[in-house]
Backbone as ProteinMPNN parsed JSONL, in Angstrom:
{"seq_chain_A": "XXXXXXXXXXXXXXXXXXXXXXXXXXXXXXXXXXXXXXXXXXXXXXXXXXXXXXXXXXXXXXXXXXXXXXXXXXXXXXXXXXXXXXXXXXXXXXXXXXXXXXXXXXXXXXXXXXXXXXXXXXXXXXXXXXXXXXXXXXXXXXXXXXXXXXXXXXXXXXXXXXXXXXXXXXXXXXXXXXXXXXXXXXXXXXXXXXXXXXXXXXXXXXXXXXX", "coords_chain_A": {"N_chain_A": [[23.099, 24.535, -248.053], [20.699, 24.752, -246.671], [20.407, 27.491, -246.823], [19.988, 27.867, -249.561], [17.52, 26.603, -249.872], [15.934, 28.288, -248.314], [16.132, 30.658, -249.806], [14.889, 29.815, -252.154], [12.292, 29.344, -251.22], [11.648, 31.946, -250.443], [11.7, 33.251, -252.925], [9.599, 31.922, -254.209], [7.5, 32.706, -252.577], [7.514, 35.465, -253.062], [6.829, 35.513, -255.79], [4.264, 34.434, -255.635], [2.941, 36.417, -254.121], [3.145, 38.5, -255.945], [1.597, 37.547, -258.09], [-0.92, 37.356, -256.864], [-1.331, 40.051, -256.16], [-1.308, 41.2, -258.718], [-3.597, 40.022, -259.816], [-5.588, 41.117, -258.153], [-5.286, 43.859, -258.712], [-5.838, 43.816, -261.449], [-8.533, 43.098, -261.398], [-9.529, 45.412, -260.199], [-8.96, 47.263, -262.23], [-10.714, 46.364, -264.247], [-13.236, 46.731, -262.981], [-13.212, 49.522, -262.442], [-12.964, 50.596, -265.023], [-15.286, 49.67, -266.262], [-17.144, 50.906, -264.591], [-16.712, 53.564, -265.238], [-18.046, 53.803, -267.594], [-20.697, 53.823, -266.948], [-21.135, 55.525, -264.793], [-21.112, 58.891, -264.58], [-20.061, 62.308, -264.235], [-21.763, 64.85, -265.232], [-20.454, 65.451, -268.344], [-18.154, 64.186, -267.786], [-15.979, 61.412, -267.403], [-15.401, 58.972, -264.83], [-12.209, 59.02, -263.856], [-10.371, 56.969, -262.836], [-9.097, 54.662, -263.545], [-6.424, 54.419, -264.33], [-4.976, 54.48, -262.004], [-4.629, 51.886, -260.529], [-3.092, 50.698, -262.505], [-0.724, 52.216, -262.756], [0.217, 51.933, -260.127], [0.617, 49.155, -260.073], [2.608, 48.726, -262.096], [4.737, 50.197, -261.094], [5.239, 49.037, -258.554], [5.49, 46.298, -259.114], [6.663, 45.912, -261.576], [7.355, 46.106, -265.176], [6.175, 44.055, -266.688], [3.917, 43.359, -265.202], [2.605, 45.81, -265.437], [2.065, 45.738, -268.192], [0.27, 43.584, -268.326], [-1.877, 44.567, -266.785], [-2.479, 46.784, -268.335], [-3.369, 45.442, -270.609], [-5.832, 44.346, -269.729], [-7.19, 46.73, -269.247], [-7.291, 47.722, -271.89], [-8.841, 45.686, -273.04], [-11.388, 45.914, -271.757], [-11.991, 48.507, -272.53], [-12.238, 48.13, -275.289], [-14.402, 46.337, -275.355], [-16.38, 48.038, -274.372], [-16.572, 49.723, -276.57], [-17.544, 47.957, -278.53], [-20.088, 47.229, -277.564], [-21.434, 49.589, -277.473], [-21.212, 51.076, -275.149], [-19.507, 53.088, -274.954], [-20.165, 55.699, -276.788], [-18.707, 57.232, -278.75], [-16.545, 55.515, -279.198], [-17.957, 53.368, -280.225], [-18.769, 54.328, -282.696], [-16.291, 54.486, -283.99], [-15.627, 51.763, -283.924], [-17.664, 50.723, -285.538], [-16.914, 51.798, -287.948], [-14.344, 50.743, -288.41], [-13.454, 47.891, -287.083], [-11.002, 46.547, -286.613], [-8.883, 48.497, -286.546], [-9.863, 49.978, -284.434], [-9.645, 48.155, -282.318], [-6.847, 47.905, -282.229], [-6.137, 50.506, -281.445], [-7.373, 50.66, -278.892], [-6.049, 48.615, -277.394], [-3.326, 49.235, -277.77], [-2.91, 51.864, -276.72], [-3.612, 51.413, -274.075], [-1.92, 49.333, -273.13], [0.59, 50.517, -273.506], [0.291, 52.579, -271.677], [0.599, 51.177, -269.375], [3.138, 50.073, -269.593], [5.138, 52.065, -270.235], [5.226, 53.944, -267.984], [6.338, 52.159, -266.105], [8.851, 51.642, -267.239], [9.935, 54.185, -267.076], [10.069, 54.485, -264.312], [11.901, 52.535, -263.528], [14.862, 53.129, -263.636], [15.018, 54.887, -261.453], [14.217, 53.271, -259.375], [16.378, 51.533, -259.234], [18.32, 53.097, -258.081], [17.761, 53.017, -255.413], [17.103, 54.717, -253.294], [14.968, 56.576, -251.064], [14.19, 59.114, -251.897], [14.73, 59.055, -254.672], [12.947, 57.055, -255.423], [10.507, 58.315, -254.83], [10.544, 60.476, -256.652], [10.616, 59.034, -259.051], [8.128, 57.727, -258.884], [6.338, 59.873, -259.097], [6.965, 60.835, -261.688], [6.305, 58.584, -263.205], [3.572, 58.501, -262.698], [2.772, 60.878, -263.898], [3.345, 60.305, -266.552], [1.585, 58.256, -267.393], [-1.252, 59.101, -267.95], [-0.64, 60.917, -269.998], [0.594, 59.334, -271.994], [-1.498, 57.508, -272.501], [-3.605, 59.204, -273.47], [-2.318, 60.642, -275.55], [-1.494, 58.605, -277.315], [-3.982, 57.561, -278.073], [-5.107, 59.848, -279.366], [-3.272, 60.322, -281.47], [-3.288, 57.89, -282.988], [-5.991, 57.73, -283.628], [-6.226, 60.011, -285.19], [-4.604, 59.25, -287.332], [-5.941, 56.983, -288.427], [-8.675, 57.512, -288.418], [-9.298, 60.006, -289.491], [-11.241, 61.279, -291.116], [-13.611, 60.884, -289.673], [-13.004, 62.321, -287.364], [-12.895, 64.875, -288.465], [-15.574, 65.243, -289.071], [-16.642, 65.185, -286.479], [-15.442, 67.449, -285.418], [-16.821, 69.653, -286.33], [-16.629, 72.359, -287.463], [-14.645, 73.397, -285.822], [-11.098, 74.022, -285.855], [-9.091, 71.261, -286.744], [-6.908, 70.24, -285.124], [-7.117, 71.799, -282.883], [-9.582, 70.909, -281.977], [-8.955, 68.228, -281.341], [-7.089, 68.543, -279.241], [-8.376, 70.206, -277.311], [-11.048, 69.526, -277.123], [-11.659, 66.764, -277.788], [-9.678, 65.431, -276.213], [-9.3, 67.282, -273.962], [-11.078, 68.285, -271.014], [-11.443, 65.841, -269.732], [-8.947, 64.621, -269.918], [-7.438, 66.366, -268.316], [-8.614, 65.989, -265.797], [-8.1, 63.247, -265.407], [-5.313, 63.347, -265.436], [-4.766, 64.964, -263.168], [-5.85, 63.399, -261.068], [-4.196, 61.12, -261.175], [-1.59, 62.151, -260.782], [-1.779, 63.229, -258.238], [-2.819, 61.139, -256.598], [-1.616, 58.544, -257.168], [1.289, 58.522, -256.477], [1.085, 58.89, -253.692], [-0.387, 56.646, -252.801], [1.349, 54.598, -253.597], [3.57, 55.175, -251.99], [2.455, 54.748, -249.438], [1.905, 51.99, -249.553], [4.494, 50.961, -249.838], [5.608, 51.811, -247.419], [4.113, 50.324, -245.626], [4.945, 47.784, -246.334], [7.626, 47.933, -245.51], [7.334, 48.182, -242.73], [6.173, 45.722, -242.205], [8.27, 43.995, -242.876], [10.161, 44.681, -240.937], [8.824, 43.851, -238.651]], "CA_chain_A": [[21.886, 23.886, -248.57], [19.572, 25.381, -245.976], [20.277, 28.855, -247.351], [19.398, 27.752, -250.903], [16.1, 26.29, -249.68], [15.28, 29.507, -247.824], [16.038, 31.58, -250.95], [13.868, 29.27, -253.059], [10.994, 29.614, -250.595], [11.422, 33.399, -250.504], [11.364, 33.582, -254.317], [8.25, 31.4, -254.471], [6.571, 33.575, -251.849], [7.463, 36.74, -253.788], [6.059, 35.285, -257.021], [2.858, 34.261, -255.251], [2.418, 37.74, -253.761], [3.024, 39.29, -257.174], [0.443, 37.034, -258.834], [-2.137, 37.76, -256.142], [-1.469, 41.504, -256.309], [-1.671, 41.472, -260.115], [-5.002, 39.628, -259.986], [-6.423, 42.116, -257.468], [-5.212, 45.11, -259.475], [-6.553, 43.6, -262.713], [-9.962, 43.187, -261.078], [-9.813, 46.841, -260.002], [-8.962, 47.891, -263.559], [-11.967, 45.983, -264.914], [-14.359, 47.385, -262.294], [-13.144, 50.98, -262.622], [-13.228, 50.954, -266.417], [-16.72, 49.457, -266.492], [-17.868, 51.943, -263.851], [-16.59, 54.844, -265.944], [-19.018, 53.811, -268.693], [-22.055, 53.982, -266.422], [-21.214, 56.61, -263.808], [-20.456, 60.096, -265.081], [-20.423, 63.597, -263.645], [-21.949, 65.638, -266.45], [-19.828, 64.756, -269.47], [-16.868, 63.666, -267.319], [-15.857, 60.038, -266.957], [-14.605, 58.748, -263.627], [-10.899, 58.73, -264.451], [-9.545, 56.326, -261.817], [-8.608, 53.363, -264.005], [-4.968, 54.383, -264.448], [-4.358, 54.354, -260.676], [-4.076, 50.551, -260.279], [-2.09, 50.368, -263.521], [0.533, 52.854, -262.342], [0.648, 51.273, -258.887], [1.111, 47.823, -260.423], [3.863, 48.756, -262.86], [5.789, 50.726, -260.217], [5.542, 48.104, -257.465], [5.745, 44.92, -259.542], [7.428, 45.861, -262.81], [6.768, 46.407, -266.484], [5.303, 42.96, -267.138], [2.631, 43.553, -264.521], [1.989, 46.963, -266.096], [1.546, 45.301, -269.494], [-0.918, 42.751, -268.068], [-2.956, 45.462, -266.354], [-2.843, 47.553, -269.524], [-4.159, 44.57, -271.482], [-7.212, 44.301, -269.222], [-7.739, 48.059, -269.523], [-7.613, 47.758, -273.315], [-9.928, 44.744, -273.315], [-12.664, 46.496, -271.331], [-12.227, 49.663, -273.402], [-12.723, 47.611, -276.574], [-15.752, 45.809, -275.119], [-17.257, 49.212, -274.3], [-16.796, 50.189, -277.948], [-18.35, 46.963, -279.247], [-21.465, 47.206, -277.068], [-21.965, 50.961, -277.465], [-21.125, 51.705, -273.833], [-18.78, 54.314, -275.293], [-20.749, 56.061, -278.09], [-17.658, 57.596, -279.698], [-15.828, 54.291, -279.529], [-18.834, 52.54, -281.067], [-18.687, 54.888, -284.052], [-15.009, 54.035, -284.541], [-15.735, 50.317, -284.12], [-18.53, 50.495, -286.699], [-16.164, 52.184, -289.148], [-13.241, 49.795, -288.611], [-13.228, 47.168, -285.82], [-9.6, 46.174, -286.443], [-8.133, 49.67, -286.09], [-10.371, 50.339, -283.1], [-9.015, 47.229, -281.372], [-5.43, 48.28, -282.102], [-6.075, 51.735, -280.639], [-7.737, 50.352, -277.495], [-5.02, 47.826, -276.714], [-2.016, 49.901, -277.82], [-2.853, 52.978, -275.761], [-3.74, 50.89, -272.714], [-0.708, 48.593, -272.76], [1.672, 51.507, -273.373], [0.058, 53.31, -270.421], [1.107, 50.337, -268.302], [4.554, 49.744, -269.786], [6.039, 53.225, -270.225], [5.496, 54.393, -266.607], [7.252, 51.214, -265.472], [10.192, 51.89, -267.783], [10.393, 55.465, -266.51], [10.354, 54.306, -262.887], [12.954, 51.545, -263.291], [16.169, 53.678, -263.227], [14.902, 55.479, -260.113], [14.17, 52.132, -258.439], [17.731, 50.981, -259.106], [19.122, 53.947, -257.193], [17.543, 52.457, -254.084], [16.874, 55.715, -252.243], [13.569, 56.986, -250.909], [13.975, 60.3, -252.725], [14.674, 58.619, -256.07], [11.689, 56.327, -255.587], [9.415, 59.299, -254.837], [10.601, 61.191, -257.937], [10.212, 58.075, -260.079], [6.682, 57.498, -258.772], [5.652, 61.053, -259.638], [7.158, 60.86, -263.142], [5.498, 57.486, -263.751], [2.164, 58.922, -262.603], [2.568, 61.912, -264.916], [3.453, 59.757, -267.909], [0.493, 57.342, -267.757], [-2.34, 59.753, -268.687], [-0.125, 61.529, -271.231], [0.764, 58.251, -272.974], [-2.826, 56.994, -272.832], [-4.353, 60.167, -274.289], [-1.563, 60.975, -276.764], [-1.566, 57.46, -278.227], [-5.34, 57.548, -278.617], [-5.301, 60.967, -280.296], [-2.427, 60.148, -282.661], [-3.773, 56.774, -283.803], [-7.31, 58.103, -284.16], [-5.967, 60.965, -286.272], [-4.032, 58.512, -288.464], [-6.857, 56.017, -289.027], [-10.068, 57.97, -288.453], [-9.249, 61.454, -289.712], [-12.523, 61.756, -291.666], [-14.581, 60.927, -288.576], [-12.621, 63.454, -286.515], [-13.302, 66.103, -289.165], [-17.027, 65.363, -288.86], [-16.87, 65.52, -285.07], [-14.92, 68.784, -285.083], [-17.965, 70.551, -286.604], [-16.262, 73.772, -287.604], [-13.387, 73.667, -285.12], [-9.851, 73.588, -286.484], [-8.989, 69.859, -286.34], [-5.974, 70.003, -284.024], [-7.724, 72.448, -281.715], [-10.628, 69.99, -281.516], [-8.323, 67.062, -280.719], [-6.436, 68.919, -277.984], [-9.193, 70.891, -276.308], [-12.396, 68.958, -277.036], [-11.577, 65.3, -277.725], [-8.941, 65.129, -274.971], [-9.928, 68.285, -273.113], [-11.218, 68.276, -269.561], [-11.264, 64.472, -269.235], [-7.51, 64.409, -269.745], [-6.972, 67.148, -267.165], [-9.089, 65.307, -264.584], [-7.323, 62.01, -265.321], [-3.946, 63.747, -265.102], [-4.736, 65.44, -261.779], [-6.094, 62.262, -260.175], [-3.025, 60.248, -261.149], [-0.423, 62.832, -260.213], [-2.004, 63.426, -256.801], [-3.142, 59.923, -255.835], [-0.735, 57.386, -257.366], [2.496, 58.531, -255.638], [0.714, 58.75, -252.276], [-0.754, 55.245, -252.566], [2.584, 53.815, -253.719], [4.372, 55.436, -250.784], [1.797, 54.078, -248.309], [2.104, 50.543, -249.695], [5.906, 50.681, -249.549], [5.808, 51.997, -245.98], [3.514, 49.167, -244.953], [5.854, 46.66, -246.576], [8.807, 48.113, -244.662], [6.919, 47.871, -241.352], [5.955, 44.272, -242.147], [9.586, 43.353, -242.891], [10.78, 44.919, -239.63], [8.144, 42.996, -237.677]], "C_chain_A": [[20.633, 24.526, -247.977], [19.3, 26.777, -246.534], [19.614, 28.85, -248.724], [17.901, 27.495, -250.802], [15.318, 27.521, -249.223], [15.099, 30.52, -248.952], [14.96, 31.134, -251.929], [12.469, 29.553, -252.525], [10.639, 31.096, -250.663], [11.02, 33.825, -251.908], [9.954, 33.125, -254.669], [7.201, 32.275, -253.806], [6.406, 34.917, -252.558], [6.628, 36.61, -255.054], [4.571, 35.145, -256.721], [2.217, 35.599, -254.911], [2.204, 38.596, -255.004], [1.807, 38.857, -257.984], [-0.87, 37.469, -258.191], [-2.388, 39.254, -256.317], [-1.894, 41.875, -257.722], [-3.135, 41.142, -260.366], [-5.942, 40.651, -259.352], [-6.455, 43.425, -258.254], [-5.939, 44.987, -260.813], [-8.063, 43.68, -262.502], [-10.383, 44.634, -260.864], [-9.889, 47.581, -261.329], [-10.282, 47.618, -264.273], [-13.152, 46.73, -264.306], [-14.37, 48.887, -262.566], [-13.448, 51.391, -264.052], [-14.691, 50.739, -266.781], [-17.542, 50.549, -265.81], [-17.83, 53.274, -264.581], [-17.568, 54.948, -267.109], [-20.43, 54.119, -268.21], [-22.214, 55.181, -265.493], [-20.42, 57.803, -264.313], [-20.929, 61.304, -264.29], [-20.538, 64.582, -264.798], [-21.403, 64.856, -267.624], [-18.512, 64.096, -269.07], [-16.969, 62.195, -266.946], [-15.109, 59.997, -265.63], [-13.236, 58.224, -264.064], [-9.942, 58.088, -263.452], [-8.825, 55.081, -262.322], [-7.089, 53.291, -264.1], [-4.268, 54.218, -263.098], [-3.808, 52.946, -260.418], [-3.019, 50.146, -261.293], [-0.735, 50.95, -263.143], [1.084, 52.189, -261.082], [1.264, 49.907, -259.192], [2.454, 47.844, -261.123], [5.019, 49.295, -262.032], [6.204, 49.687, -259.17], [6.001, 46.736, -257.952], [6.4, 44.803, -260.911], [6.607, 46.008, -264.081], [5.828, 45.305, -266.958], [3.924, 43.037, -266.488], [1.884, 44.729, -265.135], [1.367, 46.591, -267.428], [0.275, 44.469, -269.336], [-2.107, 43.624, -267.682], [-3.428, 46.328, -267.515], [-3.689, 46.737, -270.49], [-5.615, 44.515, -271.027], [-7.921, 45.641, -269.426], [-8.167, 48.161, -270.98], [-8.787, 46.864, -273.674], [-11.284, 45.339, -272.955], [-13.006, 47.725, -272.171], [-12.805, 49.207, -274.738], [-14.135, 47.05, -276.438], [-16.764, 46.952, -275.036], [-17.576, 49.756, -275.686], [-17.752, 49.256, -278.689], [-19.822, 47.051, -278.856], [-22.066, 48.594, -276.866], [-22.049, 51.559, -276.059], [-20.309, 52.993, -273.913], [-19.248, 54.73, -276.683], [-19.707, 56.437, -279.143], [-16.87, 56.386, -280.149], [-16.647, 53.378, -280.425], [-18.822, 53.024, -282.511], [-17.397, 54.432, -284.728], [-15.055, 52.537, -284.837], [-16.573, 49.995, -285.352], [-17.8, 50.807, -287.999], [-15.049, 51.188, -289.45], [-12.911, 49.093, -287.288], [-11.754, 46.876, -285.552], [-8.778, 47.341, -285.904], [-8.578, 50.117, -284.69], [-9.749, 49.456, -282.024], [-7.548, 47.592, -281.149], [-5.285, 49.518, -281.22], [-6.324, 51.422, -279.164], [-6.607, 49.642, -276.76], [-3.666, 48.534, -276.685], [-1.909, 50.997, -276.772], [-2.847, 52.464, -274.326], [-2.471, 50.172, -272.26], [0.475, 49.54, -272.606], [1.534, 52.307, -272.079], [0.478, 52.494, -269.205], [2.604, 50.109, -268.373], [5.466, 50.955, -269.598], [6.261, 53.791, -268.817], [6.454, 53.467, -265.86], [8.683, 51.399, -265.937], [10.779, 53.187, -267.234], [10.82, 55.29, -265.053], [11.605, 53.464, -262.636], [14.311, 52.144, -262.903], [16.151, 54.334, -261.849], [14.862, 54.385, -259.047], [15.572, 51.595, -258.181], [18.615, 51.817, -258.188], [18.927, 53.571, -255.728], [17.349, 53.453, -252.961], [15.405, 56.113, -252.219], [13.24, 58.181, -251.803], [13.844, 59.927, -254.197], [13.368, 57.897, -256.359], [10.503, 57.284, -255.673], [9.37, 60.056, -256.162], [10.135, 60.279, -259.065], [8.719, 57.817, -260.08], [5.888, 58.657, -259.37], [5.761, 61.083, -261.159], [6.353, 59.753, -263.826], [4.02, 57.864, -263.772], [1.824, 59.99, -263.635], [2.488, 61.297, -266.309], [2.233, 58.948, -268.336], [-0.652, 58.036, -268.495], [-1.88, 60.412, -269.977], [0.0, 60.478, -272.325], [-0.591, 57.735, -273.442], [-3.561, 57.919, -273.798], [-3.641, 60.461, -275.601], [-1.628, 59.84, -277.783], [-2.938, 57.373, -278.876], [-5.52, 58.628, -279.68], [-4.521, 60.768, -281.589], [-2.973, 59.05, -283.563], [-5.154, 57.057, -284.387], [-7.158, 59.088, -285.312], [-5.449, 60.252, -287.514], [-5.099, 57.69, -289.177], [-8.301, 56.499, -289.166], [-10.159, 59.481, -288.657], [-10.593, 61.996, -290.193], [-13.595, 61.859, -290.577], [-14.277, 62.094, -287.648], [-13.025, 64.779, -287.151], [-14.805, 66.329, -289.02], [-17.326, 65.798, -287.428], [-16.472, 66.952, -284.745], [-15.925, 69.886, -285.38], [-17.578, 72.033, -286.617], [-15.019, 74.17, -286.839], [-12.21, 73.315, -286.027], [-9.512, 72.213, -285.902], [-8.094, 69.652, -285.117], [-6.444, 70.687, -282.738], [-8.772, 71.513, -281.12], [-10.018, 68.799, -280.772], [-7.78, 67.406, -279.333], [-7.414, 69.385, -276.913], [-10.615, 70.345, -276.166], [-12.326, 67.439, -276.858], [-10.844, 64.843, -276.461], [-9.493, 65.988, -273.839], [-9.925, 68.028, -271.623], [-11.042, 66.878, -268.972], [-9.794, 64.16, -268.995], [-7.003, 65.13, -268.505], [-7.381, 66.497, -265.846], [-8.283, 64.031, -264.344], [-5.895, 62.297, -264.866], [-3.846, 64.126, -263.622], [-4.901, 64.285, -260.796], [-4.846, 61.399, -260.045], [-1.826, 60.888, -260.477], [-0.565, 62.995, -258.704], [-2.072, 62.09, -256.055], [-2.105, 58.802, -255.957], [0.516, 57.414, -256.495], [2.196, 58.331, -254.154], [0.401, 57.295, -251.948], [0.481, 54.355, -252.616], [3.44, 53.963, -252.465], [3.784, 54.714, -249.569], [2.017, 52.567, -248.355], [3.543, 50.168, -249.354], [6.205, 50.818, -248.058], [5.264, 50.805, -245.203], [4.382, 47.927, -245.13], [7.055, 46.72, -245.64], [8.496, 47.759, -243.208], [6.763, 46.363, -241.174], [7.292, 43.525, -242.085], [10.271, 43.489, -241.536], [10.163, 44.033, -238.554], [8.593, 41.537, -237.81]], "O_chain_A": [[19.655, 24.801, -248.674], [18.154, 27.194, -246.696], [18.785, 29.708, -249.025], [17.107, 28.082, -251.538], [14.2, 27.769, -249.674], [14.056, 31.166, -249.053], [14.214, 31.953, -252.466], [11.575, 29.948, -253.273], [9.489, 31.461, -250.908], [10.123, 34.65, -252.081], [9.207, 33.839, -255.337], [6.151, 32.556, -254.383], [5.298, 35.445, -252.649], [5.816, 37.483, -255.361], [3.726, 35.665, -257.449], [1.103, 35.894, -255.345], [1.216, 39.322, -255.109], [1.072, 39.696, -258.505], [-1.804, 37.891, -258.872], [-3.512, 39.675, -256.587], [-2.735, 42.754, -257.913], [-3.836, 41.89, -261.048], [-6.966, 41.009, -259.935], [-7.515, 44.024, -258.438], [-6.582, 45.936, -261.262], [-8.784, 44.255, -263.318], [-11.463, 45.041, -261.292], [-10.766, 48.42, -261.533], [-10.893, 48.528, -264.834], [-13.974, 47.293, -265.029], [-15.414, 49.456, -262.884], [-14.106, 52.405, -264.285], [-15.273, 51.532, -267.521], [-18.512, 51.053, -266.376], [-18.801, 54.03, -264.551], [-17.885, 56.048, -267.561], [-21.259, 54.618, -268.971], [-23.287, 55.778, -265.413], [-19.199, 57.731, -264.458], [-22.035, 61.327, -263.75], [-19.53, 65.091, -265.287], [-21.831, 63.731, -267.88], [-17.828, 63.511, -269.911], [-17.906, 61.775, -266.268], [-14.29, 60.868, -265.338], [-13.126, 57.112, -264.581], [-8.838, 58.588, -263.236], [-8.019, 54.502, -261.593], [-6.518, 52.209, -263.963], [-3.092, 53.855, -263.054], [-2.623, 52.814, -260.114], [-2.142, 49.339, -260.984], [0.282, 50.26, -263.201], [2.281, 51.917, -260.99], [2.303, 49.548, -258.638], [3.344, 47.065, -260.784], [6.164, 48.895, -262.241], [7.395, 49.487, -258.933], [6.805, 46.079, -257.291], [6.668, 43.69, -261.364], [5.376, 46.032, -264.071], [4.795, 45.59, -267.563], [2.902, 42.81, -267.136], [0.671, 44.66, -265.334], [0.281, 47.06, -267.766], [-0.677, 44.621, -270.102], [-3.212, 43.441, -268.192], [-4.623, 46.578, -267.668], [-4.611, 47.261, -271.116], [-6.527, 44.624, -271.847], [-9.111, 45.678, -269.739], [-9.267, 48.625, -271.28], [-9.625, 47.224, -274.501], [-12.223, 45.279, -273.749], [-14.172, 47.959, -272.489], [-13.74, 49.814, -275.259], [-14.974, 47.267, -277.312], [-17.871, 46.847, -275.564], [-18.696, 50.192, -275.951], [-18.656, 49.711, -279.39], [-20.702, 46.958, -279.713], [-23.074, 48.755, -276.178], [-22.865, 52.446, -275.809], [-20.411, 53.866, -273.051], [-18.777, 54.17, -277.673], [-19.806, 56.013, -280.295], [-16.561, 56.238, -281.331], [-16.097, 52.691, -281.286], [-18.861, 52.218, -283.441], [-17.404, 54.04, -285.895], [-14.578, 52.094, -285.882], [-16.232, 49.096, -286.121], [-18.035, 50.166, -289.024], [-14.83, 50.828, -290.607], [-12.174, 49.637, -286.466], [-11.302, 46.945, -284.409], [-8.058, 47.192, -284.917], [-7.77, 50.571, -283.88], [-9.372, 49.936, -280.956], [-7.067, 47.587, -280.016], [-4.413, 49.57, -280.353], [-5.575, 51.866, -278.294], [-6.249, 50.017, -275.643], [-2.94, 48.448, -275.694], [-0.933, 51.055, -276.023], [-2.16, 53.014, -273.465], [-2.002, 50.377, -271.141], [1.275, 49.39, -271.682], [2.533, 52.67, -271.457], [0.689, 53.048, -268.126], [3.268, 49.966, -267.346], [6.461, 50.874, -268.877], [7.404, 54.097, -268.477], [7.283, 53.929, -265.075], [9.619, 51.324, -265.141], [11.976, 53.27, -266.962], [11.811, 55.875, -264.615], [12.294, 53.664, -261.635], [14.882, 51.702, -261.906], [17.166, 54.335, -261.152], [15.404, 54.551, -257.954], [15.913, 51.244, -257.052], [19.556, 51.298, -257.587], [19.816, 53.778, -254.902], [17.421, 53.081, -251.789], [14.696, 56.0, -253.219], [12.16, 58.256, -252.389], [12.954, 60.422, -254.89], [12.756, 58.098, -257.408], [9.602, 57.091, -256.489], [8.297, 60.257, -256.732], [9.359, 60.69, -259.928], [8.105, 57.7, -261.141], [4.892, 58.447, -260.063], [4.771, 61.327, -261.848], [5.788, 59.962, -264.899], [3.308, 57.583, -264.737], [0.721, 60.005, -264.182], [1.676, 61.708, -267.139], [1.877, 58.948, -269.514], [-1.004, 57.596, -269.59], [-2.634, 60.466, -270.949], [-0.434, 60.7, -273.455], [-0.808, 57.547, -274.639], [-4.078, 57.471, -274.822], [-4.28, 60.525, -276.651], [-1.799, 60.084, -278.977], [-3.051, 57.141, -280.08], [-6.027, 58.354, -280.768], [-5.041, 61.015, -282.677], [-3.108, 59.25, -284.77], [-5.446, 56.664, -285.516], [-7.885, 59.003, -286.302], [-5.817, 60.612, -288.632], [-5.159, 57.698, -290.406], [-9.065, 55.943, -289.955], [-11.004, 60.146, -288.058], [-11.038, 63.049, -289.736], [-14.386, 62.802, -290.56], [-15.192, 62.781, -287.194], [-13.448, 65.701, -286.454], [-15.257, 67.464, -288.865], [-18.162, 66.672, -287.197], [-17.09, 67.596, -283.896], [-15.888, 70.943, -284.75], [-18.135, 72.843, -285.876], [-14.392, 75.179, -287.165], [-12.31, 72.418, -286.864], [-9.632, 72.014, -284.693], [-8.484, 68.962, -284.176], [-6.189, 70.197, -281.637], [-8.841, 71.344, -279.902], [-10.501, 68.409, -279.709], [-7.981, 66.661, -278.374], [-7.296, 69.006, -275.748], [-11.31, 70.664, -275.201], [-12.868, 66.895, -275.896], [-11.328, 63.978, -275.732], [-10.078, 65.479, -272.882], [-8.922, 67.612, -271.042], [-10.554, 66.732, -267.852], [-9.434, 63.522, -268.006], [-6.226, 64.571, -267.731], [-6.6, 66.455, -264.896], [-7.839, 63.766, -263.226], [-5.34, 61.588, -264.026], [-2.95, 63.665, -262.915], [-4.177, 64.203, -259.804], [-4.478, 60.991, -258.943], [-1.125, 60.245, -259.696], [0.422, 62.907, -257.974], [-1.452, 61.932, -255.003], [-1.753, 58.177, -254.956], [0.797, 56.423, -255.821], [2.962, 57.68, -253.444], [0.866, 56.77, -250.937], [0.646, 53.464, -251.782], [3.969, 52.98, -251.948], [4.52, 54.138, -248.767], [2.283, 51.939, -247.329], [3.785, 49.177, -248.664], [6.968, 50.029, -247.501], [5.88, 50.339, -244.244], [4.538, 47.125, -244.21], [7.457, 45.714, -245.054], [9.3, 47.114, -242.535], [7.155, 45.796, -240.154], [7.436, 42.552, -241.345], [10.885, 42.542, -241.043], [10.854, 43.529, -237.669], [8.121, 40.676, -237.067]]}, "name": "protein", "num_of_chains": 1, "seq": "XXXXXXXXXXXXXXXXXXXXXXXXXXXXXXXXXXXXXXXXXXXXXXXXXXXXXXXXXXXXXXXXXXXXXXXXXXXXXXXXXXXXXXXXXXXXXXXXXXXXXXXXXXXXXXXXXXXXXXXXXXXXXXXXXXXXXXXXXXXXXXXXXXXXXXXXXXXXXXXXXXXXXXXXXXXXXXXXXXXXXXXXXXXXXXXXXXXXXXXXXXXXXXXXXXX"}
């Protein structure tokens, strides 16, 4: 009986920690995505928003990744509505419904797919497997985010993309201009930073458990 009570308390404590961590990470997602609309280096956005999403989905599972992705999509859509993202505002003006689908789909998938990729590595239970899974999850997030955006925009807003391409071959424009340097920066930040942060958090957890 005592053991059951202890397990129940441990489960409740784990759920509480997960909820608190999810709330903190969601707040980070909101702040970072809003900041990227106002603070730029030349034409580059600050591409840090995927960091808390990858960290959340790796440490706390796919559902947490989906929740964080939802907040990412929500702020992205708000930026489109209020012209904080000029390109997004053009898409919103043309078709608000499709713009909303693009914003939420790309963002939620960027939270879910890295978690699904990481899961089989987590089950192996080794430090090496966890490290490999973290790297692969970090790689997948910016690819999924950018690829989903490009594909859905091409499907629903092809005419606008043709106008934007201004003489470029359309697919060249999508790959090297629309995605372009922002994707590379986002990719580099996630691949370098996410696995390191995840490893540090896990190490701290292990030390706490030993204490």
